N, C-alpha and C positions, 0 to 999 in steps of 0.2 A: 567468560570478562576471569581473570587470578587475578585475590589478592594477595598483595606483596606481606609474606608473616614477619618480613626480617623486622629489627630496630631498632634504630636513627643509633641507638644509646648501646651499649660495648657492655654486652655482658659478660665478660669474661673481659680483666684486665690490658689491655693490649700492649704491641712490642710502645712502641710511641709515649707513649703514656708513664708507662715500666720506668723510661728510660726519663722523663720526664721530670719523672717522681722525686729520683732516688737525684737527678743533676739538683733537685730542687730543695731538700734534702742539706747536699755537699754542701747548694751555695749557701746555708741560711750556719751552718753551721763555719763556714772558711771566711764568708762575704764580713763580718764583722767583727775580726781579728787581719783583715787590710793596711799594712801600711805597720802595724806594731808586729813585733816578735813570738812566734810559735813554737812553744815548747810541748814538751811530751805531756809535764800534767794538763797541760788547758784541756787536749787533744778527749785523757780518760778521759774528765770529766763531758763528755760528750756522748763517750759511752750507756751511759746510764740514760741517755736525754736519745737514742736510738727509735725508739717503740714511740714516742708519744711525735715525736715531727714528722718521723713517717706518715701517722696516720692523718695528721692532720695534713697530710701533702696528699694522698689518697684527696680524704674528706675534697682539697679545690678542688684535683684535675682528673678526679675520677667522678663518672655520674652516677655511679650504683654506689653504692656504698656500704653495699653487705660484701665485707673486710674476714666476719669467721668462720664462716664455711667454704667447701669445698676448693678450688683451680686458685677462687680469689684470697683462698686464705695458704698456699703454698706461695699465691705472685708476694704477699706480705712478707713472711717470710723470707723469702732466699730472696728480696728486695733491699729486710731486716741483714743481713749473712750478708750482702753485697757490700752498704754502709757500714758494718762492723768491720769485715778485713781491711776493708781499703781502710779505716781508720787507727786502726793493728799493724797495718804496716809501714803506714806517717808517723806509727806512735815506732815504732822494731828503728825504724831506719834514720829518724832523726836523731844522729849526736848531740850537739850541743840548736841551742833553742837560731833560726831563721823567719827574716823576715818576707813577709806578701807582700807584692810592687815594693814602696820606695818606704825606707825608715827613717 
């Protein structure tokens, strides 16, 4: 008789969880601006909030809350970088305020 030693829970953040978390953070940032104008100042304000929002979403979607060590810390930092770069790209390319959906 063999005992299955694999855990039902992720030991490190899997790719699908990583994507879900990043999407959830971006949605939290951009959804409130739906039907409103977006300008670069609004997006710049989100930069200081990335880590907080990211941690909150990781806790929601990832069963193991240990993100301060090892691979999970690296994954957290990469996710933070992706979101930062996404916001920076929008800030740089946004020449004038735009609308999301209808304004």
